[in-house]
N, C-alpha and C positions, 0 to 999 in steps of 0.2 A: 641395767634396768630397761634400757631402750629395746634391746633384743627380746626381752621377756614380754613386753607389751606387744611387739610385732607378732610374736609366736601365739599369744592368746587371741589376738585379733584374727589371725588366719584360721584358728581352730577354736571356736567358742566352747567346745566340749572340754577343753583343758581346765576351765574354771571349776569343774566338778571332780578333778583328780585329787586324790589324797594318798598318803603313804600309811601303811599299817605294819606294825611290827608284830611278828608271831614269835611265841616262846614255846619251845618244846623241851620238856625235862624228862629224863629217864628216871623211873621210880626205883630202879635197882642201884645205880651208881650216882644218881642225882646230878649228872652232867646236864648242862643246859646248852641249847642251840637257839640262836636268834636269827630270824630272816625278815627282810623288809620287802613288801610288795607294793606296787602302785596300782590303784584300782579306781573305778568310778562308781561302784555299786557295793552296797552291803546286802548280802543275801540272807535276809532274816526269815526265820520260820516262826510262825505263831505257836506259842506254847499252849496248845489246846488238846483235849482228849478227842479221839476219833468220833465219839458219840455226840459232840457238840453240833448244834444245828448250824448249817451254812449261813453266813451273814452275821453271826454273832460278833459283837465288838470285842476287840482284844486290846489290852493295855500296851502301848508302844514301849514303855519302860520295861515291861516283862519280856518283850521281844529282844530288846537290847541286852538285858541281863542274861538271857539264854544264849545269845550269840557270843558274848564275852566271857561266859562261865568256863571253868576248867572242864576238860573232856579227857577221858582215858582212851588211849589207842591200844588195841590188842596187838600182841606179837604177831608177826607175819611168818 
């Protein structure tokens, strides 16, 4: 515990770090792969139409839902 406090004290940005687990599933064989990454940012995209006027308010929950929703990845 003492070393952890010293590490956070030397780098205040460490308090913003979090781990995120990603899940990738093949739709043909249903095999699943998990990976964990450490990050300090969530790269959220506002779920809005391109015709929406700039500066229009967007619901934060909608941004989170879009970020964590299932996404299909095309074959390479």
